[in-house]
MILODO-849983 format. One record per residue (C-alpha): x, y, z. Coordinates in steps of 0.05 Angstrom, whole numbers, m for minus. Example, Ala and Ser with C-alpha at 12.3 -4.5 7.8 and 13.67 -1.06 7.14 Angstrom:
BEGIN
246  m90  156 $
273  m21  143 $
// end
This chain:
BEGIN
2126  m666  m744 $
2147  m594  m741 $
2137  m556  m678 $
2118  m481  m672 $
2191  m466  m654 $
2203  m474  m730 $
2163  m408  m743 $
2228  m377  m725 $
2262  m394  m787 $
2216  m347  m831 $
2248  m283  m854 $
2245  m223  m807 $
2201  m171  m822 $
2166  m109  m793 $
2134  m108  m720 $
2066  m130  m755 $
2098  m198  m771 $
2081  m227  m701 $
2012  m203  m699 $
2000  m232  m777 $
2032  m296  m751 $
1989  m300  m689 $
1923  m304  m737 $
1944  m373  m757 $
1969  m426  m708 $
2005  m482  m737 $
1979  m546  m705 $
2016  m597  m747 $
2056  m604  m814 $
2110  m647  m844 $
2143  m592  m874 $
2146  m515  m866 $
2188  m465  m907 $
2187  m392  m903 $
2199  m351  m969 $
2193  m277  m995 $
2153  m271  m1061 $
2124  m214  m1098 $
2066  m222  m1055 $
2108  m215  m994 $
2126  m262  m938 $
2097  m332  m943 $
2095  m393  m899 $
2088  m455  m943 $
2067  m517  m905 $
2061  m585  m938 $
2039  m659  m913 $
1986  m667  m866 $
1977  m599  m845 $
1932  m576  m787 $
1923  m502  m774 $
1879  m455  m729 $
1850  m387  m734 $
1801  m351  m689 $
1744  m377  m732 $
1758  m449  m745 $
1809  m503  m747 $
1834  m535  m818 $
1866  m597  m844 $
1888  m604  m909 $
1942  m631  m956 $
1982  m562  m962 $
1974  m491  m944 $
2007  m424  m951 $
2001  m370  m905 $
2012  m300  m941 $
2032  m257  m877 $
2030  m193  m911 $
1967  m205  m950 $
1937  m233  m885 $
1911  m288  m928 $
1910  m365  m923 $
1907  m415  m979 $
1896  m486  m974 $
1895  m547  m1022 $
1877  m617  m1026 $
1829  m657  m985 $
1807  m598  m937 $
1764  m602  m880 $
1745  m538  m838 $
1714  m548  m769 $
1681  m478  m736 $
1635  m476  m674 $
1573  m491  m718 $
1595  m517  m782 $
1642  m566  m820 $
1663  m549  m893 $
1700  m599  m942 $
1732  m574  m1005 $
1792  m584  m1056 $
1817  m513  m1049 $
1805  m455  m1002 $
1825  m381  m1000 $
1811  m346  m932 $
1818  m267  m919 $
1843  m267  m844 $
1816  m191  m841 $
1748  m197  m872 $
1735  m269  m846 $
1710  m289  m915 $
1732  m351  m950 $
1724  m376  m1021 $
1721  m457  m1027 $
1726  m484  m1094 $
1725  m555  m1126 $
1682  m607  m1089 $
1651  m566  m1035 $
1607  m594  m978 $
1581  m551  m923 $
1546  m586  m863 $
1506  m541  m815 $
1469  m567  m754 $
1407  m580  m800 $
1430  m586  m874 $
1480  m608  m923 $
1497  m562  m982 $
1542  m582  m1045 $
1570  m539  m1096 $
1635  m527  m1139 $
1644  m457  m1109 $
1620  m422  m1046 $
1636  m357  m1015 $
1627  m361  m939 $
1631  m306  m887 $
1653  m334  m813 $
1632  m271  m783 $
1560  m267  m809 $
1551  m342  m825 $
1529  m327  m894 $
1543  m372  m953 $
1540  m346  m1022 $
1530  m401  m1081 $
1548  m370  m1145 $
1543  m437  m1185 $
1495  m494  m1185 $
1481  m521  m1114 $
1446  m580  m1079 $
1415  m572  m1009 $
1398  m633  m968 $
1364  m637  m898 $
1316  m690  m865 $
1255  m663  m903 $
1283  m671  m977 $
1329  m647  m1031 $
1336  m575  m1064 $
1371  m556  m1124 $
1383  m486  m1160 $
1427  m446  m1200 $
1452  m401  m1149 $
1434  m380  m1077 $
1451  m348  m1006 $
1449  m389  m943 $
1438  m354  m875 $
1464  m404  m828 $
1447  m365  m762 $
1380  m356  m786 $
1367  m419  m820 $
1337  m381  m880 $
1360  m378  m952 $
1349  m352  m1021 $
1355  m394  m1084 $
1350  m367  m1154 $
1346  m404  m1222 $
1311  m468  m1238 $
1298  m480  m1166 $
1273  m551  m1153 $
1252  m585  m1088 $
1232  m658  m1081 $
1215  m705  m1022 $
1169  m764  m1015 $
1106  m724  m1013 $
1120  m667  m1058 $
1156  m636  m1117 $
1168  m560  m1132 $
1189  m515  m1186 $
1204  m444  m1181 $
1249  m387  m1212 $
1266  m368  m1145 $
1253  m385  m1073 $
1261  m351  m1004 $
1249  m393  m940 $
1256  m388  m866 $
1262  m463  m851 $
1255  m458  m779 $
1188  m423  m785 $
1171  m467  m847 $
1153  m404  m884 $
1164  m401  m960 $
1159  m358  m1022 $
1165  m382  m1088 $
1169  m332  m1151 $
1161  m345  m1222 $
1135  m405  m1263 $
1118  m438  m1193 $
1096  m511  m1198 $
1077  m558  m1142 $
1057  m628  m1144 $
1027  m649  m1073 $
1027  m720  m1082 $
999  m732  m1013 $
935  m697  m1031 $
938  m710  m1105 $
939  m639  m1122 $
981  m598  m1170 $
984  m521  m1171 $
1014  m469  m1215 $
1020  m393  m1214 $
1071  m334  m1213 $
1075  m333  m1139 $
1064  m380  m1077 $
1065  m362  m1006 $
1069  m423  m955 $
1076  m425  m878 $
1072  m477  m819 $
998  m468  m811 $
980  m503  m877 $
967  m436  m909 $
982  m430  m982 $
967  m366  m1027 $
980  m374  m1105 $
974  m314  m1144 $
990  m296  m1217 $
944  m336  m1255 $
932  m398  m1206 $
913  m464  m1236 $
899  m527  m1196 $
887  m600  m1214 $
857  m650  m1161 $
852  m722  m1172 $
792  m757  m1128 $
815  m809  m1079 $
794  m865  m1121 $
833  m836  m1179 $
769  m838  m1224 $
759  m762  m1230 $
797  m699  m1241 $
776  m629  m1225 $
813  m570  m1257 $
805  m498  m1228 $
836  m434  m1251 $
831  m365  m1223 $
869  m299  m1213 $
888  m328  m1146 $
876  m377  m1096 $
884  m391  m1019 $
893  m462  m996 $
888  m480  m922 $
908  m556  m894 $
895  m583  m828 $
912  m651  m818 $
881  m692  m879 $
827  m634  m888 $
834  m582  m941 $
797  m521  m958 $
810  m469  m1008 $
782  m406  m1039 $
792  m383  m1112 $
781  m310  m1130 $
768  m270  m1193 $
749  m305  m1258 $
743  m371  m1227 $
735  m432  m1273 $
722  m503  m1253 $
719  m565  m1301 $
703  m638  m1283 $
680  m694  m1326 $
605  m683  m1304 $
602  m607  m1287 $
633  m539  m1298 $
623  m474  m1270 $
638  m396  m1273 $
642  m347  m1213 $
680  m292  m1181 $
691  m334  m1115 $
692  m407  m1108 $
702  m441  m1037 $
714  m511  m1027 $
711  m550  m956 $
741  m617  m955 $
710  m637  m888 $
636  m633  m915 $
653  m641  m991 $
622  m572  m1012 $
634  m522  m1065 $
602  m455  m1055 $
602  m407  m1114 $
586  m333  m1108 $
597  m267  m1143 $
595  m247  m1213 $
532  m280  m1236 $
552  m353  m1219 $
536  m405  m1270 $
537  m484  m1267 $
533  m532  m1323 $
516  m605  m1309 $
501  m651  m1373 $
445  m616  m1408 $
431  m567  m1353 $
450  m495  m1333 $
445  m465  m1262 $
446  m391  m1251 $
437  m355  m1184 $
478  m308  m1139 $
494  m364  m1092 $
503  m437  m1109 $
520  m495  m1065 $
546  m559  m1096 $
541  m620  m1046 $
589  m673  m1067 $
595  m746  m1042 $
656  m785  m1060 $
671  m733  m1112 $
601  m741  m1148 $
546  m686  m1144 $
493  m704  m1089 $
453  m640  m1096 $
451  m568  m1118 $
423  m510  m1081 $
416  m440  m1112 $
382  m374  m1080 $
356  m323  m1088 $
327  m314  m1163 $
357  m373  m1187 $
344  m403  m1258 $
355  m468  m1284 $
354  m490  m1356 $
347  m563  m1378 $
354  m582  m1451 $
304  m639  m1471 $
347  m675  m1524 $
294  m708  m1558 $
250  m647  m1574 $
317  m600  m1568 $
276  m548  m1527 $
292  m516  m1465 $
256  m529  m1404 $
257  m474  m1351 $
249  m463  m1272 $
260  m403  m1234 $
246  m381  m1162 $
273  m360  m1100 $
306  m424  m1075 $
325  m477  m1124 $
341  m550  m1104 $
363  m604  m1152 $
376  m675  m1130 $
415  m723  m1163 $
418  m804  m1161 $
474  m845  m1198 $
502  m784  m1230 $
433  m758  m1266 $
382  m706  m1242 $
328  m741  m1200 $
283  m676  m1187 $
282  m604  m1181 $
246  m562  m1136 $
233  m487  m1127 $
201  m452  m1067 $
171  m409  m1034 $
144  m372  m1102 $
166  m412  m1169 $
155  m404  m1241 $
162  m466  m1290 $
157  m473  m1366 $
161  m544  m1395 $
151  m572  m1460 $
105  m637  m1470 $
106  m693  m1513 $
47  m730  m1548 $
41  m807  m1543 $
93  m811  m1603 $
139  m775  m1567 $
132  m714  m1613 $
123  m639  m1593 $
54  m625  m1566 $
59  m556  m1536 $
80  m524  m1469 $
57  m510  m1399 $
76  m450  m1359 $
54  m448  m1286 $
65  m412  m1217 $
61  m436  m1145 $
88  m433  m1077 $
117  m502  m1090 $
134  m533  m1156 $
172  m602  m1167 $
200  m631  m1233 $
210  m703  m1230 $
258  m736  m1282 $
274  m798  m1307 $
337  m822  m1346 $
348  m749  m1356 $
280  m734  m1385 $
222  m697  m1352 $
169  m746  m1325 $
124  m707  m1283 $
109  m638  m1250 $
82  m627  m1183 $
53  m558  m1162 $
21  m541  m1091 $
m10  m474  m1060 $
m31  m417  m1103 $
m25  m455  m1170 $
m37  m419  m1237 $
m20  m447  m1305 $
m30  m437  m1381 $
m26  m490  m1433 $
3  m465  m1502 $
m20  m513  m1562 $
37  m533  m1613 $
46  m479  m1663 $
105  m443  m1697 $
140  m402  m1639 $
120  m442  m1579 $
191  m473  m1576 $
215  m403  m1563 $
178  m388  m1509 $
223  m361  m1448 $
206  m342  m1375 $
226  m275  m1347 $
305  m270  m1329 $
322  m330  m1377 $
393  m344  m1378 $
423  m398  m1430 $
496  m386  m1444 $
526  m461  m1459 $
586  m431  m1502 $
609  m400  m1434 $
620  m469  m1405 $
691  m479  m1390 $
724  m540  m1425 $
777  m582  m1404 $
842  m545  m1399 $
887  m566  m1463 $
952  m546  m1431 $
972  m597  m1381 $
998  m578  m1308 $
1063  m615  m1314 $
1133  m601  m1292 $
1184  m564  m1344 $
1247  m588  m1313 $
1280  m659  m1311 $
1274  m697  m1245 $
1321  m679  m1185 $
1377  m730  m1189 $
1380  m777  m1131 $
1459  m775  m1139 $
1499  m723  m1109 $
1537  m676  m1157 $
1608  m707  m1150 $
1645  m759  m1118 $
1648  m737  m1046 $
1717  m712  m1008 $
1755  m770  m971 $
1747  m738  m905 $
1673  m723  m914 $
1663  m796  m926 $
1707  m817  m867 $
1695  m766  m811 $
1625  m735  m817 $
1581  m738  m762 $
1516  m731  m794 $
1488  m758  m854 $
1418  m739  m885 $
1380  m791  m924 $
1364  m766  m993 $
1293  m780  m1006 $
1267  m800  m1074 $
1256  m747  m1119 $
1204  m782  m1163 $
1144  m747  m1185 $
// end
């Protein structure tokens, strides 16, 4: 082993030599040679090299110290240890003035909270900022991230990732064109072709931009789409809108969708300017833009529509004021109509059980003879009107207080009768989206990108478990 005294065999030089040499302290080396080359004076160290600078200690197979360039180059089985980090690589070039290093080959960086893997990394020891110009892999106790390039700000525990960004853990999978994160605050911004698969809540989201923070708040902009599967996996809800806000607390979710909101399920669909959902009470509220809801052969219109669910099935609907419901009698192909201030519709076993309107209602319904053929229509007004259905067909009508009605005999034109404010627009009913909400990238590999350096395998202090990236 050479001692520091062997530094005296280096060629003599200007007064700055001692200062340049003092930037790099030799702790150990099997062989030391001093030469002069076109780059200036060089100290060449070979075999079990250990050095220290103001920023770190380094062990490697060989190293050259360029005194005039104030640069340190190292090769082979490199391990660097600083106050906050450890870095492994196959090759390293370090500028002693700027305190910036270029690591090449199999590069592994270990901070207090994360492991990073890449083939090339620029790292500033002064600012603790790492630049990854090539594909990288980021691991911590929460999961795995891969991207085409990125910056990691170690002191701030924040990062920017760009190009085919993917995040995977046991509960969610994320894709985006770029991402900014302050990891300590659990704050994330996702930009461009964002896809989120929230497996815990059986929900998928897409959009042009997503913001997420530690409170459980998410905002999805740029044409948001959501797919949610019921707890028993029997039903699927699709929602698409201009933008969407989601709030999660424990296992309870609420969300509000804004502007051109479309909802589709197997049984019902809706249109509105705003849709609000509360998981705690299983309620949808539709408002703005003349909301409309379709359920089987019924269309409901009104400024405010409440959808009460129970285990993802509709229990009842409520709408006010100036609500209008149309129910198509499939056997007659005629449109029964009911309108009034407040309209309430009850469901049993997935079918309409009854409708009632109050305090002032108006109803037009078509009747049948004993043979089931069309036999005219009845229009009436009353303070309270209730329509009772069986197997989807109107069976009875109950009216109370201030009742007034007219019977219209069956004749040409009767089937075309309409109440004032009539709305029937089945062509606007949202259909199940044809474009699936699916990932566009292959799954995040469970394997790390290269065979790990020997010193990393033998000497690392922290090992992060790699969660499954299954989707």
